[in-house]
C-alpha positions, 0 to 999 in steps of 0.5 A: 538559508535559515531553518524554519522556526518549527519543531522537527516533528511539526515539519515532518508531520506537515510533509506527511500530511501533504503527501496524504492529501495528494493520495486521496481520491476526493475530487479526482473523478471530475472530468474522468467519468465514463459515458453513462450506459443504456443499462445499469452502472455497477460499481465494484471494488476492493482495497484499503481506499475502496470505501473512500473511492466509492464515496468520491465516485458517487459524488462525481457521478451525481454532480455530473447528472448521471443515472442511478448506481449500484454495487459493492466494495470491500475494505479492511476492518475499520476502513469503511465510510458512509456511501449512498448507493454502493454497499461497503463491507469489511474483511481482514487484511493482510491475512484473508478471512471468510468475510473477504471470501464472501465479499469476493464471491458476491463481487464476482457474481455481480460482475457475471450478471452484467449485460452488454448494455451495462457499465462496470466500474472497478475501484481498486487500491492497495490491499485488494489482494487479501480482501478479494480472497476467493481461492482458485478451484481446488484450494481452500481459504485455509490454503490462501491464509497459509500462503499469505502468512508464509509470504509475509514472513519470507522477505519476498518483495510485493511483486513476487507476493502478488504473482503468487496471489494471482496464481492462487485466485479465482478473481485476480489476474484479470479474472474479474474483468473476464467475468464482466464480459461483454459489459463495458468496463473502466478501472480506477486505481490508487497505486501502492506498488513500485512503478505503478504497474496496474496489473500489480495493484491489488494483484490486477483483478481487472488487468489482463495477465499472462498466466504462468503457473510455473513462474509462481511455483518457482517464486515459492521455491526461491523463498523457501515456501513449501506447499502440498502437491495438491496446492501446486496442482491447483495453481497449475490448473488455474489458467485464464483467458485474457479479458478484453482490455478496458480503460484504466485511470490512475487516481493517485500514485506514490509520485504524486504524494512525494511531489506534494511533500516536495512542494510543501518542503519548499514552502517551509524553506527546505531543499527537497531531494526525492530519491524515488517512489519505488525503493525496495529491499530489506528495511534495515539495508535500505536504512543503511543506504539512506543514512549514508546519503544523509551523512554525506549531505550533512558533511558536504552539502551534496547531493542536497544542501541543508536545510533539506529533506530527503524524500522516498517511497516504495515498499521495503520488506522485513525478514522476521527472525525475532518475536517483537512488534514491528512493521516495515516502517518502524524497522526501517526507522530504528535501523536508520536511527542506529546508522545515523548514530544520533548525529546532530541536526538529523530527524526522520519519519517513516509511515505507511500512507494507509495509516497502518504499519504492517498489522499494528495500530500506528502509521509509523514513527519519527525521531530527532537527533536525541533519540539514542541518548533518550533511549539509553537514559531509559535503559532501552537498547536500540540494537536489541530491539532491532534484532528482535524486530521490535521497532514498534516497542522501541518507539512506543516506549519513547512516545515516538509512534505516529497514530493517524487511524485509517487514512482510507487511501494507500500509496505505499510508504512515505519516508522523510529525512530532515537535515538542518 
């Protein structure tokens, strides 16, 4: 089968665009709305996609001829968009700030004010953990900020991070839904976690959770994070009674994004191989494994024959040892380029679907089979950049960054390896 007459970058960009389109909440509430209440409809939410979710919900609610709305959602700085009735505020991510704490307090107060005739609609997406920064009794915002910074540098997987965030929060781990009782409630989610566990998305503010403080403290110990005794005691004391379960609807998931990219690949004449939507591990180790799969496919036509694309999602981690600028997708992609050794006919892209790779201004990066030769001709040492956790600097110098701006959704990372 002949390769489509398009550049590697154009093909990779088309696959990423297809994945992003499948991750947006627009039009996904139709046919899935709750029955209007006799009382108020209160919409509360948090996450990188919260503003766009609020806008899409407002549109669907209005088109269904339902009554008035009110509410508040919090999103990351730069991720707001216009809404009609639901207030949107911005706060810091990934390290919480005072604005996030104030928003969380207001959201918790609105939930507590709901009555038995009211409906509370929760809109949650990735990023809600840091944005709903309301410390447990006995903890301060500075305590939560220190925990988040330590977790981000530790190499701990997202599931472990969320366990700590729940244990140290006055709002996560089902506490927000418990505050809304006895009102009826429904939760709509955009998943950014491997396996789409509702309790892990945004650390599950509305999802019943078994409170196990000792398990959370064990995670901190496992990853070498030391805390003051008073912090440990506050975590131990922060237990919660499970709220009544509410209806949960999944609007978008990593699998939906990968399926859309696979469909686009077939349209472009490529054979897609989807490795999964829940790949975790150290970014450079995952890169070595995926490079081995790409080499084998190029050599033997298995497990997929060229022209092909290997697709995967999930969330890798980076144990930071250097002082460079990076993000897990840039780290993964640089390690992949090195492992592939400039092999002819292989190009790749790795991006975060929220448009922000870690805390940088890019979604990710891409490369073609000339990347290592181009770097060396410019006097740039790929291995030195990787050792310094400076994937961003490497790809920026070679003009290979992908900058989308905030996408207003988040279904985790998207990786595509093109073999032609």
